[in-house]
C-alpha positions, 0 to 999 in steps of 0.5 A: 735694309740700310744699304746706304751708309751716309754717316759717321759719329764724332765720339767726342763731339757726341755730335753726327756727320754726314756725308751728305748732308742732311736739310735745313729743316724742322726734325720731322724732315731730318727724321725723314732724310735719316730714313730714306737716306738709310733705308726703305721707310719703314711700315712705322714712318708714318706715325713717328713723323706724326708725333715729331710733327706735334710734339717736336720732342728729341725721340723723334730725332732718336729714331734717326741716329737710331738707324744711322747708327744700324745702318753702321752694323749692317756696315761692319757685317758685311766687312764680316766684324761680327765681335762689332756688330753685337756691341753695336747692337747691344748698345743700339739697344740701350737707347731703344727705352723712349722710342714709341710703340711700333718704333721700338718694336722695328728696330729691335726686330731690325736689332735681332737680325743683327744678332742673328748675321753676327751669330751666324759668322761666328759660327754659332749655328744654334744661337744664330736661330735663336736670334732670327726668329726672334727677329721672325716673332717680332715681325714678319713684314719687316725690311730686314725681315729677309736677313733673319730668313736666310740666316735660319736657312744657314743655321737650319743645313749648320744643324743638320735639319734639311726637312726644317731649312726647306720648309723656310719661307722663300720671298723673292728678290725685288727687281731691284734689291739693294746691297743687302737683299741681292747678298740675300738672295746670292747666300740663298742661292750659295747655300741652296748650291752647297746642300746639293753640292753635298748631295752629289747634284755636282749641276745641280749644285754649280746651276746654283752656283754660277746664279749666286755668282751672278748675283755677286757680280751684278750687283756688288755686293760687296768684298770680293769675298763675300761670294766665297762660298759660291764660288767654293763649291763652283770651285768644287765641282770643278775638281771633282770632275778634274778641271783642277786648274780653274778650280783652283784659280776660282777660290785663289783669285777669293784667298786675299780676301777670305784672309782679311775679312772671308767668312767662315765656310768659305775659308775651310773649304777654299784651304781646304780645298787648296791643299787638296789641289797642293797635294795633287800636284806634289807640293807638300808644301805648299799645302802643309802652308796652307793649312798652317796658315787656315790654322792661323786664322782660325785661332785668331778669328775663334772657329774651331771648326777652320783648325780642326779641318785644317788639323786634320788634314795635315793628318793626313798628309804628314801619314801620306808621306810616313812623317807619323810622328808630325801625325801625332802631334797634330793628332794630339792638339786636335784631341786637346781641340775635340775636348774643348768644343763643348764651348762651340756650337753644335754643329760645329761639335758635329763636324770637330767631333768628326774631323776628330774620329778621321784623324784618329784612323789614319793615325792607327792604321798609318801605326798598324804598318809601323815597323815600331808596331808590327815589333811591338804587336805581332798581332796586327789584325787583330790590334788594328782593329782594337786600334781603329773603332770601326764601330765608331766609323760607320757610326759617323758615316750613318750621321753624316749620311742622315744629315744628307751630307753624301758627299762628306760621307764619300772620305768617310766610307773610303777610311772604312773600307780602309780600316775593314782590310786592315783590320781582316774583314777582306770580304766586308772591306771588299762589299763597302768598296763597291756599294761606294763604288756604285752610288759614285758612278751614277753622279758622277763623283771623279777626283775623289776616288783617284786621290783615295789611299794606296789600299784603295787603290789596287783594292779598286784595281783588283777588281777590275783586273779580276784578281778580287772578285765581289760577291755579285755581278758588278761587272757594269762598275768596270769601265768607270773603274777603270777610268778612274785606275788610268787617270791615276796612273797619267796623274801620278805621270804626269804630275811635277816632280817632288821637290820636296826634300826632307830638307824642304819639308822642314822649311815649308814647316819653318815658314809656318812660323813667320809672323805676319810682320816676316810675311809682309817684309818677304812679300816687299822684298818679292816685288822688288823693295830694298830695306828702306822703301820696304820700312818706308811703306811698314811705317817701321825703321830701317834697322827694324826691317834688317833685324826682320829680315836677319829672323826671316832668314834663319827660319827659312835657313838660305843665306840672303834676299835672293834665296830668301824671296826664291823659296819664298817665292817657290813656298806660294807665300811670294809671287815674284814681281819683275822687278830686280831684288834689291841688294841688302 
């Protein structure tokens, strides 16, 4: 619906200024031009046309005006401007009163579809589902019913209700679908791909994601970030298959679009995956920058789920580097976020609570093995058992599995194995690990297990070498487990040396605090622009550029422009051009 956007509004004059002039004819001709220009003619057009021919009243023109306003609302949604689309829908709803009965019903149906899509973009699955069902109750044969159906599927997926997801009606796209129809077709395929990936059906997920990307390519569905979800699912499959460079390229190409106007699911998966890849390559500074950017984006867009995902991954990184003070700060912020998540949708609450439980467990395990903790609590296994809520981890693993997110359950299972080990429950830990390896081997899971913690890796290696003997016969797992450990050793040997010294880490953390203006300036410096050229580009005074430059030099602990650009390039803030860097 509304795939052409042909009109601009002059709010002060209250007139329409079409980009393509409407026919200079009678009111009914104007109505038909507006309806056909904006969208395929709905079922109620004939009745509106008859009314306008008989009465020649302004309500007919109101129909055209309302549909042009709806067209703008759909354009806002395509640009992921959910808040603006909701406000627009509210304004349009106040104009429906004078319309004839059938026209009013159809417009209300479309308004409900707009509202459903906007709420889904805001990560409020429960409210989006209610709006989508309202749109379908008003009329399943309307041109925007496919949007409501897609929102229903997305909401059921986010709410962890796979039975309802599969029960939603599926409609085959037309031979030459318009822009909005192509987007919903692409999203339907992407959702199927995400569900298959969650169930660790990697081949099916890759096939569906490829089809979704093909739809996006063929029909030009809009901004680059609009296909971020299928691209990220494809990248996750490639990552698990050990094709890290291809995975990174696929997501990195969409990161600018995700920053500017992408949807939350692409942001959660994209930032998380790129940070994992940076850690895999021994580039913790780059990973921290990505996660800090995700946290800032989540705050800007009011996406607590993205913020929780970022903070939980930061806790994991700081724990791995034995920076427990930093890990504790991130965990504290995550605890505050979890305490405030009552306002979030039920799907977001579950995810935020999951991130909180995992972060707390990781921090507790790390604190149990720190020298200070060991001196304070000589009975370490007993204290760890109390500090790490093993029962909560078990329940979380069960709940995640029931939501058919087997892939998400893997990370919980790995942490549970580690918690059982540290708590002195070695036999249970071995049993849980054997169960996990059996499932992982059956689906071809690789990289997540290669990236496991050192404790879990030693347990796997012990099984392969025979120093750890499980209760049953697991010899068929030895080749797979041995290949995982071999790949882990190769990755460690060939990985880029860790160049992040204590000073580098401090610089990386400081770089997180760069303002948007400072980031823009350092980026233009990287392209060789002088201060005067930067001032012209950003429409600010040269002295303001110098002031910002001094601030970012201080934050990055560098002396001049060359050092700043070099460091920013290494941290991933800019890409160096072939131009020479001009002096200050």
